[in-house]
DRENNUNU-827220 format. One record per residue (C-alpha): residue in three letters; x, z, y. Coordinates in steps of 0.001 Angstrom, whole numbers, padded with zeros to 6 digits, always signed. Layout:
<pts>
ALAXZY/...
</pts>
This chain:
<pts>
UNK+010992-005254+017877/UNK+012781-003479+015065/UNK+013592-005447+011969/UNK+015218-004309+008764/UNK+017031-006795+006570/UNK+015249-007321+003261/UNK+018325-006480+001207/UNK+018802-003219+003113/UNK+015169-002230+002588/UNK+015319-003079-001095/UNK+018527-001087-001526/UNK+017015+001960+000201/UNK+013843+001738-001903/UNK+015938+001474-005058/UNK+018008+004531-004071/UNK+014820+006526-003431/UNK+013182+005197-006604/UNK+010201+003841-004653/UNK+008476+000470-004513/UNK+009584-001916-001779/UNK+007108-003925+000277/UNK+008067-006412+002935/UNK+005410-006145+005660/UNK+004791-007166+009238/UNK+002802-005073+011697/UNK+002722-008069+013991/UNK+001190-010591+011585/UNK-000261-008259+008958/UNK+001637-009963+006140/UNK+002015-007656+003151/UNK+000197-004722+004768/UNK-002896-004998+002526/UNK-000727-005081-000594/UNK+001198-001985+000488/UNK-001942+000024+001280/UNK-003763-001046-001897/UNK-000749-000046-003990/UNK-000561+003306-002211/UNK-004295+003962-002696/UNK-004063+003200-006418/UNK-001044+005473-006822/UNK-002798+008319-005003/UNK-005884+007896-007189/UNK-003755+007839-010336/UNK-001850+010972-009282/UNK-005033+012856-008363/UNK-006643+012004-011701/UNK-003467+012933-013604/UNK-003395+016354-011909/UNK-007157+016902-012251/UNK-008229+015591-015673/UNK-011716+017087-015223/UNK-012397+014486-012545/UNK-012150+011786-015225/UNK-015001+013440-017158/UNK-017302+013646-014153/UNK-020818+012234-014376/UNK-020460+010858-010880/UNK-019732+007133-010647/UNK-016060+006310-010544/UNK-014923+004454-007496/UNK-012031+002082-007578/UNK-010005+000318-004938/UNK-011522-003111-004512/UNK-009464-006050-003429/UNK-011198-008184-000853/UNK-008178-010284-000036/UNK-006213-010253+003177/UNK-008054-009404+006365/UNK-008304-012327+008755/UNK-005860-012166+011630/UNK-007717-012542+014897/UNK-005918-012897+018191/UNK-002826-011142+019426/UNK-002227-007592+018246/UNK+000022-006556+021106/UNK+003027-005876+018886/UNK+006333-007063+020173/
</pts>
């Protein structure tokens, strides 16, 4: 299992000017938040680069938060 100290991760994120998320592949903690943030940022960037998409007659879809997925059983991560 590879772990990164929180302070080290935060420092790296700060240096790269990116958002820091503390997550666990083993338990799933924080994973939903990280992916939802990423999806929103992608959507925002796509719409900023393609303003015509904002004017579309097609229904706009948004990222919907359903809350954390239930953790069922062992994931096999070590």
